[in-house]
C-alpha positions in Angstrom: 12.1 5.7 5.6 12.4 8.2 3.6 16.4 8.6 2.8 15.5 4.5 2.0 13.8 5.5 -0.7 15.3 8.4 -1.7 18.3 5.8 -2.3 15.8 3.6 -4.0 15.6 0.9 -1.4 11.5 -1.1 -0.4 9.8 0.0 2.5 6.3 -2.0 3.0 3.0 0.3 4.3 -0.4 -1.5 5.2 -2.3 1.5 3.1 -5.5 -0.2 3.6 -5.4 0.6 8.0 -5.5 4.1 9.3 -6.1 4.9 12.9 -9.9 5.7 14.0 -10.7 9.4 13.8 -7.9 9.9 10.9 -8.6 10.9 8.2 -7.5 9.3 4.8 -7.2 9.5 1.2 -10.3 8.2 -1.3 -8.0 6.8 -4.1 -8.6 3.6 -6.8 -7.0 0.3 -5.5 -7.4 -3.1 -7.3 -9.7 -1.4 -9.1 -12.0 -0.3 -6.3 -12.2 3.3 -4.4 -10.7 2.6 -0.9 -9.9 4.8 2.2 -6.5 5.1 2.3 -3.9 6.0 5.0 -2.9 10.2 4.0 0.8 9.5 5.5 1.3 6.5 2.8 0.2 8.5 0.0 2.0 11.8 1.3 5.3 9.3 1.6 4.2 7.7 -2.1 3.8 11.5 -3.5 6.9 13.4 -1.9 9.4 10.2 -3.0 7.3 10.0 -6.1 8.4 5.9 -4.6 6.4 3.2 -7.3 3.6 1.7 -5.5 2.6 -2.1 -5.4 0.1 -3.1 -4.6 -0.1 -7.0 -3.1 -1.9 -8.9 -1.5 -1.1 -11.6 1.3 -4.0 -14.2 2.9 -3.1 -17.1 5.0 -5.1 -20.1 4.0 -6.9 -23.0 5.0 -6.8 -25.2 7.5 -5.3 -21.7 9.2 -3.1 -24.2 11.7 -0.7 -24.8 8.3 1.2 -21.3 8.3 0.4 -21.0 4.6 0.5 -17.9 3.1 -0.6 -17.0 -0.3 0.4 -13.4 -1.9 -0.5 -11.8 -5.1 1.6 -8.9 -6.6 0.1 -6.6 -9.0 0.8 -3.9 -11.1 2.7 -0.3 -10.0 0.0 2.1 -9.5 0.5 5.5 -11.4 1.6 7.4 -9.4 -1.5 10.3 -11.2 -4.6 8.7 -9.9 -3.4 9.5 -6.5 -3.3 13.1 -7.4 
């Protein structure tokens, strides 16, 4: 994963999830302060990767299989320090 990022590749993280009893990092995300996975933030900082927030949600009726995907502007790494 680190090599892929350093080579300019893409990696997806589910960053607003953290395992129970694990430490997180408070960071701004889409205008709110949220607890993010410490490892996801550390990898972004270490590789100086661009972090692009993406929201994916299923649309009703759930059986339709239709999803809504929203892309947001990249987050400045300084916001994660």
